[in-house]
C-alpha angles and dihedrals in degrees: 000000000000127000121208110251089226089071094060123064117189088192089063092045092050092047091056093044096052093042098053115061114228096024095107096041091052093047093047093049092052103036106023094137090065130071116279092246091053091046090058093041092052093045091051092053092047090052091050092051095038092241118153114243116253145126114335128210145145123269091258093047091053089053089052088053092053097255131115127217109243116251113263095022114146115222122240119240121236134171111256130187112237126189113222122199119210139158117259106235095211102041099029091225131119116266128188122220128191114225131174118227133180112235133175102225107119136090131188124230092260088063092059141062134201139064118025118251125223114253115261129199126204111263122260119256124229121198097203091051091048094051092049093049092047092045091232125137129214111218133188116281106249105171120110096204104106091201092065111087097182146343142201128217121180105303096348136079138179135201123208113250089228093053108123091200102046096155093053092049091046090056091044092054093042087053092054090054097043093045089055095242094130092056096049094082090061093052105070093167095056132080110273120216110238112253095243090053092046090054092043091053094047095045092047089054089051091050093051092049094045092051095043093053097036094243124152120257105064094113091051088052091055091052092050091048090055089049096049100037106018132241116299095002113138118238110233114260093239091052091047091055091047091050093050092046095051095043087051090051092053094046094047095043092060097040107128096194138355091244097216101295121171 
């Protein structure tokens, strides 16, 4: 079953997730093998239906695991990549396009019965592995301004040695690089992201990563978001999607092991 994309706003989902402490950490613990956007989407639907968070899988996958979906259970909707084949009008050859569609094909553990499943913990996260996978380098901090806690330049970043929240700043600076903010100054003929939106995007990425991995700094992120973007102002849908994509990149790049996800 497909759900029209117009009915699902990642901006709304992100707004709720960053506003309510614990939302991201709970979703990540339960659904870490899925994309961050789908984690939040699944957690939101579970909250609406008063379903406890837990392992998530398709009907067929639950059968393979020795469990049966309970009669009358309504599937959860997630965003799924779909490859579409079509004929190129100019060349007359087949071309393949990747599209994202919303489909209701997933059920959480609470919607099933049957064989017990082994407990699974979210995988550990390794900074060195993440930087190597993202092709980003950490360089020595060379600024003399004691008020600056970190910076990003092209494919490099640095964190001040006196920074009390080094992980949060690392994610913030990585976000600037992966979002393309550090390259915008070199592209005078392109559209430049306003500074307040750049900082909002980077700080939202840092918040998502801090909460997902249980690292300190999430509350500071919320304060900075209010400063950069204002209280109650909606983050644009395109920015919300960029934020979720980049936070997902960072989390997956440093994932040491899959940890037994479904």
